[in-house]
N, C-alpha and C positions, 0 to 999 in steps of 0.2 A: 504492499500499499504506500510505504513512504517513498519506495523507488518510483512508483507510477507519479506521486505528487512531484519528486524532484524534476522527473522528465517533463511533466506538464508544465513546470515553471521555466525551464529552459526552452521549451517551445514558445511559450508566451513571451519571453524575452527575446528570443529570435525573431517572432513576428513583429514585435514592437520595433526592433532595430531595423528591420526591413522596411516597416512603414515610415520611420523616420528618415531612412535614406531616401525612399521615393519622394517624401515630401521635399527633402533638400534639393534633390534633383530637379524638382519641378519650379523651385523657387526662381523666378526671373527678375528679382529686383533685390538688391542690397543697397542700404543707404546709411550714413553715419554722419555725426557732427564732429568738427574739429575741436570742440569744446562741449562738455555736458554741464559745465558750470560757469555762469557768470557772478563774478564776485563785485559787490558793490562797496566800496570805501569813500573816504571823505573827498577823494580827487577823482571820482568816477565821472565821466562826461559821455558815456556811451560805450557800445560794444558792437563788434561785427563778428559774426560766427559764420564758418563754411560749411554748408551741407553738401556732401558729395557721395557718389555712389557709382553703381554699375548695373546695367540690364543686359539680359540675354535675349530679348526679342525686341522687334520694333514697336514702337508706340510713342505716345506724347506722355510728359510728365508734369504732374501738378503737385507742388508743395503748400502744405497749408500748415501753419504755425499759430497756436492760439495759446494764451496765457490762462491763468486760474479764473474760474468763473465767479462772479461776485453780483451782489445786489446793488443796483444803481437807481437814484431817483433823479428824474429829469424834471427841471422846473421851467415854466415859461413865465416870463415877465411881462407886465403891462404898465403903461403910464397910468397913474391915479394922481389927479389934482397936481400934475407937473412932477411928479416923483415916480422913478421906476420901483415896482414892487412885484414879488411873486405873487401871482394870482392863480396859478394851476399847477399840477405835478402830477407825474405817473412814475411809479416804480417798476422796474424791469428785473427779473431774476435770470440767472444763468448767462450774464454778460461777460464775454471774455475781456479780461483786462488789457489783452494784446491780441491782435489778429493781422496777420500777414499772409498773402498768398504769392506764389510765383508759378509759372509755367513756361512750356516750350514755345507755346502760341497763345492767341487770345482765348479765353475759356470757351466762348461760344463756338469757336471752330473745332474745340477737341470734343466736347460732350453735349448732350441735350440739356436742357432746364431741369428736367425731372432728375437726371443722374447728379447734377450739381446740387441740387436741392437736397437729394438723398444724403449725401456726404457733407452738406454745409460747406460747399466750396464757393468762395465769393461772399462778400460781406453781406449782400442782400439775402443770401439764403441762411445766414445764421438765426437759429431759433430762438428769439428773446421772448421770455415770458412776461407779458404785462401782469401786474397785480392789481388791477383794476378792471371794473366791468364798464368799458367805455366803447362808443363807436369805433368801427375798425379806421375810419379816416382820422380820427383824432389819435389813436394809438400809432398810426403810420407817421403822423406829423412828429410826434415826440420821439419815435424811433429814429426818423432821419435826422433830427437834432442832435440826438446821442451819437450817431455815427459821425456827424460832422465835426462834433466838438472832439472825439477821439482822434479823427483824421488830423485835426489842426494840431493836436498835442503830439502827433508823430506815433501814436499807439496803434493806429489802424492804417493799413495802405490804401491809397485811393485807386491806385492803378496796380495790376499784378506785376511783380518783378519778373526778371528772366532767368529761366533755366537753360544753361549752355550745355552743349554736347561737346566733348573732347574726343573726336574720332566718333565711332559708331556705338561705342558701349558705355564709355564713362561720361558722366554727367557732374555738375556743380551748380551751386547758386549761392549768393552772399544774403545773409539775413541781418538786419541792422536793428540794434535795440537802443532807443533814445535814453538819455540820462534820467528821465523820470519813469523808466520801466518799473513796473511793480515786481515786488519779491513774489516768490511761489514757484509751483511747479508747472512747467510748460510741456508741450508734446508738439513734435514735428511729424506730421503725416506726409507720406510720400505715395502717390497713386500713378501707376502705370495703366494708360488707357489706350486700347486699340479698338478700331471700328465702333467707337462709342461706348466700349464696356471696360470696366476695371478688371484687368486681368491679373494684376498683383498690387499688394500694398504693403508699406512698412511704416512702422511707428517708433519713433526714438524719443526718449526723454531730455528735458533740459530744465536746470534748475536755476533760478536767480535768488541769491542769498546776499545779505549784508555781512560785512567782515569787520573787524577790528572795533573801533570805539563805537561807531553806528550800530554795530550788532549789539553790543553791550548795551546801549541806551534803549534799543528796541526791545531787548529781553526784559529789561527792567520795567518797561513800560507796559508790556504785556503780562507779566508776573506779578508785578508790585505796582499798580497804578497808583495807590495812595501815596507811596514814597517818591514816584515819579512826579506826581503833582505837586507834592510839598518842595521837591528839588526844583522844579520849574518856578514855583513862586519865589523861593529864596534867590534864584539866580536873576529873576526880573527885577527884585528889590535891590540886590547887589548893583545890578547894571544901572537903575535909577540913581542910586546913591553915587556911583562913580560920576555919572553925566552931570549931576547936581554939583559935584564937588569941582569938576572941571570947569563949568560955567562960572562958578564963584570967583575962580582965580583969573578968569579973563577979564 
């Protein structure tokens, strides 16, 4: 009985190895990043990361990089008695803090809208969940305002970047992250598309973290908010006292 069990386990392992080998042979796309960590310190002014890889069959490539999802409140201001005031707002859930796209050709030439929407390729296809029961046209107005603001801040790409082939198999694209890039876990998705269908896909992680003194301050603010608030008040009082002393001497 034990001998049959051992033989059965070996047969199962052999079948699993054969299956994994077949899957490896069918993999037609590999991709990676030049760095999986962006470290933010006091002198951080932005970072550029190279995404590169290789393909084993013809097709177009689309790269989508998105940052951590968050809840965002979009407010609309109106003039009241000559003063601009917040009069209306809508909160959205699942908003990527960062979103960028790059492709070998214009997206509309690579795939149909249904496929782009399925994989949320292109900023107009990203599914943002409104936390309010409002008319569709109002939600769309606030959604466009959110996208415009993120694009102005450099966190969303207005136009897709370029994925370049080096020969027939190797490809690369450069991803830029501005100085105000939020911290958190990111992911880069690469799609190989042929005849309007996804034939292979690859996902690789990327992390944006603070380092040095900024990391210590962020840790204290997160774990000991009372101490952080007291320290901020004391620093503000000290700065005010120092400024007053300087002006008295002038």
